[in-house]
N, C-alpha and C positions, 0 to 999 in steps of 0.2 A: 503573475504570468511567468512561465518558464519557457525559455527558448533553447533548443538544442540545435547546433549548427555543425553539420558534417563531422559528427563524432565517430571516432574509431578507437578501439582498444585491442591490443595484441597480447597474446601469450605465446612465448616461444616462437615468435615470428609469424604466428597465424592470427588472423583477425577473429576476435570473439564477437565484436560488433564492427560494422564497416559502414562509414559514410552515412550515418543516420542523422536526419534533420526532422524536427517535429516541434510544434508549439503546444503548450498546455495552458488553458485559460482558467481564470478564477471562477468559482461557482460551478465547475463541471467535474464530473467523475471521468477521468481519462484512463482507459484500460489498455494495458499492453498484454497481448496474448501471443502464444507460441508454444511449441512443444518443449519438453525438457531439453536443455542444451542449446536452445535456439539463440540465446544471448540476451533474453529479457532481463535476467537478474544482473548481468554485467552492465547493461544499460542503466538500470536503476541505481546500482552502486556507483557508477560513474557520475550520474547526475547529483547524488547527495555527497560525493566526495570521498567515499570509501575506496574508490579506485581512481587513479589518475589517467585520463585518456591520453594517448600519444598524439592524437590529432583532433581538431575541432574545439568548439566552445560550448559551455553551459552558462546561460544567462538567467539570473533571477532578477526579473524586471529588466533593468538596463545594466546590471553589474555582471561582468564576466567572472563568474564564481571560480572556475578552475584555474584562473591566473592569479588569484589573490594569495597573499601570505597567510599563514596559519591563523594569526590573530584576527584577521579580517574575515576569514572563513567561519570562525567561531561565532561571529556576530550574526551571520546568516543561518548557521546551525541552530541558533536560538529561536529562529522563526520557523523551524521545521518540526514536524511530528512524524514519528515512525511507528508503524505497526508491523512487527516482524512475523514471519512464518512460525507457527507454533506458539505465538504470543510472546515467548522469550521473557516470561516473568521471572523474577528472582524467587527461587523456592524458599529461601530463608526469611523472606520479607512478607508481611501481610499485604493485602490488596491496597490498603491505605498507604503503606510505605512504598509500594511499587509505583503508585501514582505520584507520590511526592518526589521520587528520585530526580526527574529532570528539573524540578523546582530547586532542589538542593544544589544541583550541579551548575545550572545556568542562570538562575534568577537571583535578585537581591531582595526578595520579599522577606518580610518579618516572619517569625514562626506563626503568628496568628493569621497573617495573610495566606501563608502556605496551607494552613489547616482549612481555611475557608475555601480556597481554590480546589483542594483535593475533594472536599465534600461536594462542591458544585459539580465537579467532573463525574464523580460516582453517581450523583443524582441524574445527571444528563444521560447516562447510559443505563439508567434503571437499576442501579445496584447500591442504593443508599444504605442498605442494612447489612452489607457484608464486609465492611472496611477492616474488621479485625480477623477475618479469615485468611488462611494461607492458600496458595494456588492448589495444593493437593486436596483441599476441601471444596474446590469449585469444579463445576462441570466445564467441558470444553468451551461451550458457548459463553459461560460467565468469564472464563479466562480471557477470551477474545475481547469481551466488553471491558474488562479491566485494562487490557492492552490499548483499547481505543481511548479510555479515560486518561491513561498515561500519555498517549500520543497528543491529546488536545490540552494537556495541562498548561503548556506555555502559550496557549491561545495562538496556535501557529497560523502563518499565512499559507504554508505548504504542508501537505500531508502525503506520506508515502506508505503504501501498504504492499507487502510482499506475500502473496497467496493468503489473503485473510480468511478464506474458507477452508483451508487445508485441515483435514481431519474432522470436519463437521458434517453432520447429517444434512440433507437438503433443506429441511424446515428451518434449522438454525442458521444455515448459510443465507437463506433469504432474509432472515432477521438482521444478520450482520451487514449484508449489502444495504438494506434500507436504512440502517443506522448511519452507515458511512455516507450514504446519499443525503440524508437529512442534515447531518453535521456540515457537509460540504456546502449545501445551499444556505443553511442558516448563518454560517460565518463567512461565506464567500471565499472558501479555501480553494486553492489550486491543488487538486487531489490526483495522484498518479497511483494506479493499482496494477500490479503484476498478477495475472491469473491465467489458469487454463480452463476455468469454469465457464462454459458457454451460457449457463443460466444467469450468471452475474453479468455477462455481456448484454443479454437481452433485457435484464432488469434495470441496469443503471448505466449502461455504456453511452454516455453523451458523446464521447470520442473514443474510437478504437483504433489501435495500431497493431498490425500483425507482423511479427518478426519471424523470418524464416532464414535459417543458416546465417544468422548474424546481420541480415539486411532487412530494412523496412520493405515489406512485400506488398502491403495494402494499408490504406488509411481511410476511415469513414466513420459512420455512426451505426448504432444498433438498428436504425431504420432501413439501412441499405446493405447491411452485411450479408443478409440471406440472398440477395439478388446479385452478389458479386460473381463475376466470371473468372475469378482468380482460382486456378486449379489447386494450388497449394493450400489456399484458405479453405476451399471446399473440402479437401481431404482432412484438414485439421478439424473442421466443424463436425464432419461425419465421425471421426475417431473420438472426439469429445463426447458426442451424443451416445456412442456405443459404450464408452467407458462409464458414463452416468447410468445407462440402463443396466449394465452388469453390476454396478455397485448397488443399485436399488434392488436388483433381483437376488444377488448372492452375497452382497456385503452387508454392512451394518446400515441399512437404509431406514431404520426406525428412528423416530424423533428422540433426541436426547433432551435432558433438562437444560434449558437455556438460561 
């Protein structure tokens, strides 16, 4: 469980996120939505410790994470998995080496244990035969799946995904959403996903938080988001749908190899 209490983060005296409180539960896909510049990425970075909030607390279970010394924060980092926008794979490393990276950095496993864990993670995302390939040899969907395999390598309690469907066609986006959802339920992970994709919201949004100009503007689930009377949320949903329609009509809407 992750609890955010009255979190605020400022840049040049201006709040990027202001007084946000929210809880994220194990076994759920919790989505944070909002327009570009709304503050959702600042919120995510503040939760995982890449940014230090000026106000408020971030608790992992009962531990106030943002008040811990660096050595204690590292122990909690070992329980986190991260899927970055654009996958953020190392171009110079094979898929297998990319997945092994957090094991080399954070774990005390033997070489054999690491090898077994890497192969398990690649199998879990359906990529057991591409371990020796480099990112440039993989499709966008495959790169995302390698990113997911790397994110779960340490068997995390918490999984953070920043725009996991960025750059993917709709068919591959659905596949990535469902894979994240399956892994979340299978391992009872507390999963937090930043996205602007309303299709992801309707597919896997157990909990949805809408951020508008740095503030939490709405909170609910995919079951009641379409009946909200929040005007800012309605405008965001409309704009998201229009963008999706335009992408399908004029962009690269054809399915890519996944």
